[in-house]
N, C-alpha and C positions, 0 to 999 in steps of 0.2 A: 165474676172474675175479670179483673181489669186487664187491659192490654199493656204489655211492657212498654215503657216510654223512656226517652233519654239516652244519653250516650252509653250508659252502663248496660243497656239491654242488647248486648251483642254476645254471641256465643263464646268467643275467646276471652272476653272480659269476665264473663260469668264463670268460666272455667278457672281463670286465674284467681278470682276471689275465693272460689271453692278450695283451691290448692292451698292458699295461705291459711284458711280456717282449719283445714285438715292437719296441716303441719303443726299448728299450735295446740292441738289436742292429742297428738300422737304419743307424747311422753307418758301419759297415764298407762299406756300399754307397753311401749317399747323402752321407756326409761325406768320402768318398775324394777327390773332386775338389779339396778344399781342400789336400790333402797333395801332389798331383802336382807342382806347380811348386816348392814348397819342397824336396822331395826332389831334383828335377832340379837346382836351383840349388846344392845342397850337393855332389852326387856327379857331376852331368853324365852321367847314364846315358842320357838321351833319353826323351822322353815315350812313344814307342812301347814301349820296353823296360819302363818303369815301369807302363804300362797293361796289360802282360801279367799283372802281379800281380792287377789287377782282374778280368781274364778268368779266371785260375785260381781266384780266389775264387768267382766266380759259377758256373763249371763244377762245382767241387767241392761248393758249397752245394746246387746243384740236382740233380746226378746221383747224389748219395748219399741224397737225401730218400726215394726208394723204400725203401731199407734202413731208414732211421730211421722211416718210416711203418709198416713191418712191425713194428718193435720197439714202436711205440706201440700198434698193434692187438693185439700179443701181450702186452705187459707194462704198458700204461698210460702216461700222459703224463709223470708226475713225474720218473722217473729219466732219461728222455731229455733233458729240459730242464735238469736239474741238470748232466749231463755237458756239455751245450752251453754253459752259463754258464762253466764252467771253461776250455773250449777258447777261447771268445771272449776271455776275459781274457788268456790266454796269447798269443793272436794280437796283441792291441794292445800288450802288453808287448814282444813280440819285434820288432814294427814300430818301436818306439821306439829300439831299439839296432841295427837291421839296417844293416850297413855294406857289404853286397854284394847284388847282385840275387838270388842263390840264397837268401840268408837272408830277403829280402823276400818271395820266392815261398813259402818255408816258412810264413811268417806268414800269407800269403794262404790257404794250404791249411788251416791250423788254423782260421782265421776262417771259411772256407767250411764246414767240418764243423760247427763250433759253431753258426753261424747257421742252417744247415740243420736241425739238431736242434731249435732253438727255433721256426723258421718252420713247418716241416712239422708239428710237434706241435700248435702253437696253431691253425693253420688246420684241420687234421684234427679237432681237438677241437671247434672251433666248428661244423663241418659235422655232427657227431654230436649235439651238444646242441640244434641248431636245424634239424632236418630239414625243417620246414615253411617256414622263412624263411632258406634257405641264402644267398641273395644278400645280404641285409642282414647276416647274421652274418659271412660271409666278408669282406664289405666293411668292417665295423667292425674286424675283426681285422687285415686288411691295412692299414687306415688307420693303425694303430699303427706299422707298418713305414714307411709313406709319410710320415706327419706327425711321427713320433717325432723325426726329425732336425731338424725345424723349431725345436724348443725349444733345441737345442744348436748349431745352425749358427753363430750369432753368437758364443757363448762359445768355441767351438773356434777360429773364425777369430781372435778377439782373443787367445786364449792362444798360438796359433801366432806371431802378430806380437810378443807380449810376451816369451814364454819359449821359443819354438822349437817346431817340429812334434814333436820327440821328447818333450817334456814333455806336450804335448797328447795324444799317443798313450797315454802311461803313465797320466795322471790319469783320462782318460775311460774307458780300458779297465778300470781297477780299480773305478771308480764304477759303471759300467753293468753290469759282470760281477757285482758284489756284489748289485745290485738283482735281477737275473734269478735268481741263486742263492736268494735269500730268497723270491721270488714262486713259484718252482717247487714249493715245499713245499705250496702251496695248490691245486695242480692235482689233479683227480680225474677218473676215467674216467666217461664218460656211460653210462647204462643203454641198453638196446636201444630203449626208448621213453622219451625224455627228458620230464621234467615239463612239462606245459603244451603239448605238441606238438599242433598243430592241422592241419587239412587245408590243403595248399598250393594256391595259385592256379594254379601252373604244373604241367604234366604231369610225373610222376615215374615212374621204373621200378617195376614191381610186384615186383621181386626184386633181390637184391644180386648183382653179378657179381664174381667173384674176379679178381685182377690178370691171370692167364693168359688168362681170357676177354676181358678188356678189350683186351689187346694184339692179339687176333685180330679185333677189331671195327673196321670202317672208320670209324665215327663218331669213335673215339678219334684216328685219324690225321689226320682233317680238323681236329679241334680242335688237334692238335699243330702242324700246319703254320700255322694261323692264329696260334697263340700265338707261334711263332718269328717270323713276319712283323712283328707289332706290337711284340713285346718288343725286337727288334733296334734299332729307332729309339729306344725309351725308354732302354735301357741305354747306348747311345751318348751320348745327351744327359746322362744321370745322371753318367757318367764324365767328360764333356767340357765341362760348363758353364763351369768356370773357364778352361780353355784357349781355349774359343770367345770368352769375354769379353775375354781378354787379346789374342787375335789381332785382334779387332775394335777393340782399344784403348779399351774402354769400362769395364774392370773397376773403375777407381777414379773414374769420372765421377759426380758427384752427381746423384741422381734424386729427384724428389718426386712421389708419387702419393697423392691424397687426403690423409690425415693421416700418411702414412709418408714418410720421407726417409732417404737414406743413399747410400753408394756402390752402383753398379749391380750389382756381383757379389753381395755379401752380401744385398742386398735381393731380387735375383732368386732366390737360393738359398732364402731364407726363404719367399718367395711360392710357389716351386715346391713346397716340402714341404707348405705349408698346403693349397694347392689339390689336390695329389696326395692328401693325407689325406682331404679333404672329398669328393673325387670317388669314392673307393672305396665308402663306404657309400651315397652318393647313387645311384650307378648300380647298386649291388647291390640297393637297395630298388626302384629303377625296374624292374629286370629281374624282380623278384618280381611286379610289376604288369602289365607289357606283354610279357613274354617275354624270354628270354636273347638270342636272335639279333637281335631288333629293337633291343635296347639296344646290343648290340655294334656293329651297323652305324651307329647314330647316333653313338656315341663315336668310332669309327674315322674317320668322315668329318670330324668336328670336328677331330680330331687332324691329319688330312691338311691341312685348311685352315690350321691354326696353323703347320705346317711349311712350307707354301707361302709364307705371309706372312713367316716368319723368313728364308727364302731371298731375299726381296726387300727387306725393310725392317728386318731384325733388327740391322743395325749401328748403328741409332739406340738410345741407351741406354734410353729409356722404352719403345720398342717391344720391345726385347729382354726387359725385365722382364715386360711384360704378356703377350707371346706365349709366352714359355717357361713362364710360370705357367699359361696357358690350355692349352698342350700337356700339361703334367703333370697338369692337372686332369682330362683325359680319357684319359690313358695308364694311370694307376694302376688303372683299373677292371678291367684284365685279371686282376688278382690277386684280384678278387672274382667276376667273371663266369665265368671259366674253371673255378675250383674248384666253384662252384655248379652250373654246367652239367654238370660231371663227376659230381657227387653226384646230380643229378636223373636223369642218364642211366644210371648204373651202381649206384645204391643206397648205403645208409648203412654196411653192415657193414664193408666194406673201404675206407671213404672216405679214411682217412689214407694207406693204401698207394696207392690209385688216384690221389689228388690228387698224391702225390709223384711218381708216374710221369709224369703230365702236366706237372708243374713242371720236369722236366728240359728242357723246351723252352726255358726261360729260359737254361739253360746252353748249349744249342746257339746261341741268339741272341747270347750273350756273345762268341762267336767273331768277331762283327762289330766289336767295339770297337777292337781294334788295327788292323783293316782300315780303319775309319772314320778313325782318326788318320792312316793312310798316305794315304788319298784326300784328306783335308783338306789335308795338307801339299803335295800335288802339284796338286790341282785346286780347292781352296777348300772352305769349309764349305757353300756353296750346293749343291754337288754332293751332299754327304752328306744335306742336308735333302731334296733332290729324290728321292733313292733311298728314304729313309724314308717320304716322302709316298706314293710309289707302292705301297710295301708295305702301308700303311694302307688304300688304296683297294682293293687286291686282297683283303685280309682282309674288308673290309666286303661285297664281292660274294660271297665264299665263305659268309659268315654267312647271308645272305638266300637265296641261290640253290642252295647245296649243303648246308650243315649243317642248315638248318631242315627241308627235306623228308626228309633222311636220319634225323634224330632222330625225326621223326614216325613213320616206318616202324619204327624200332627200338623206340620206346615202345609202339606197337600190338602188336608181337610179344612184348613182355614181359608182356602181360596175363595169360598163363597161366604162373605161376611153376613152376620145377622142384621136384620133391619135396624136394630138399636145401635149398631156399631158402624153404620155406613159412613158416617162423618169421619170415622177414625181409619177407614180403609186406606191402604196404600199398596201399590203394586209390589209383587215379589220380585226379587232380583232374578236374573236369568239362571243362575246356578248356585249351588252350595258346595264350596270346596271340600 
């Protein structure tokens, strides 16, 4: 394993490269909602069938990340992201010509593999370069994925209206894939002790745990269940913002908020992505200060409140824009808090592999997206919002009353590292907020 050399081998430069790469693959998830109705209008396959493509994308993106994380830990980040850029480009190009559901699903599968290569690599790389500030680093990296779509939501929407969704798929696929391909050449592997690493404020494991050990640890499975609960509501919202607005009959209604104005749907999508992006580093930084579990409980409770309000007053255009943005502002933090918590709990050496295993929870949660479309069709969107709200409340309780004491016991037990992990040992911080 070679030592990083050159001017690019600096933590903040590596973080910036990761953010750009993440932003360029975000639209396969967050821009998907713009394509659902146009595809259905052309082929009349039905929203439920079309949303299966979204579920396949998320399942494959997440469930293959452990493999991609292993490749990163074994061979470094550059080649994995290069491969991901090619697959993402092919996925968008295939979506532009897909004239059957099986072909659409193949495009989703390719996109899932490619996006997973980029996402898992960039998050894992950030955890390694910033071992003392994992919350902030994971949050900034994940912000690229959350806010990256904000820049392109309006251009994609306009291109779909002007030239058709097929042209939008092809153009943005080629553009964004090329950017990721070029940026990948700047990625380098972090040394065991990254430059400028300082003592963390939160407790961290005194040794690194291999993936097989992590899978036998109850702390991991509590994290996994919490991730599934919160991600279920967020993925449902991400895939369904446009259908929700259309069913509420507010998608084209003009809305003015402060200095911004426009139709409710594109304005909501832009606001969602901006708040989602801002929330990830903000809550990541906050968790570095007050503790992971405390920050989780705070964010999950705010999210539950936003979902409750959406179920009651979300059919008003201005309420829909504000409340959906508030919800995404506290939802995206799971992509900074959970990787950071995993890194603190199980160490740095296998951070990419372990974060990838935990990230499969997102794939499990994606199974709820077609189910949400079915429930909405028969019982209304308020029922979907209520279920997601309950999931958030349960997750908040688990964070404070189950995860927090379990992690404290685990970290205390890790104070004496095994002989095979001595080289990975690092002192614990003085206290865990």
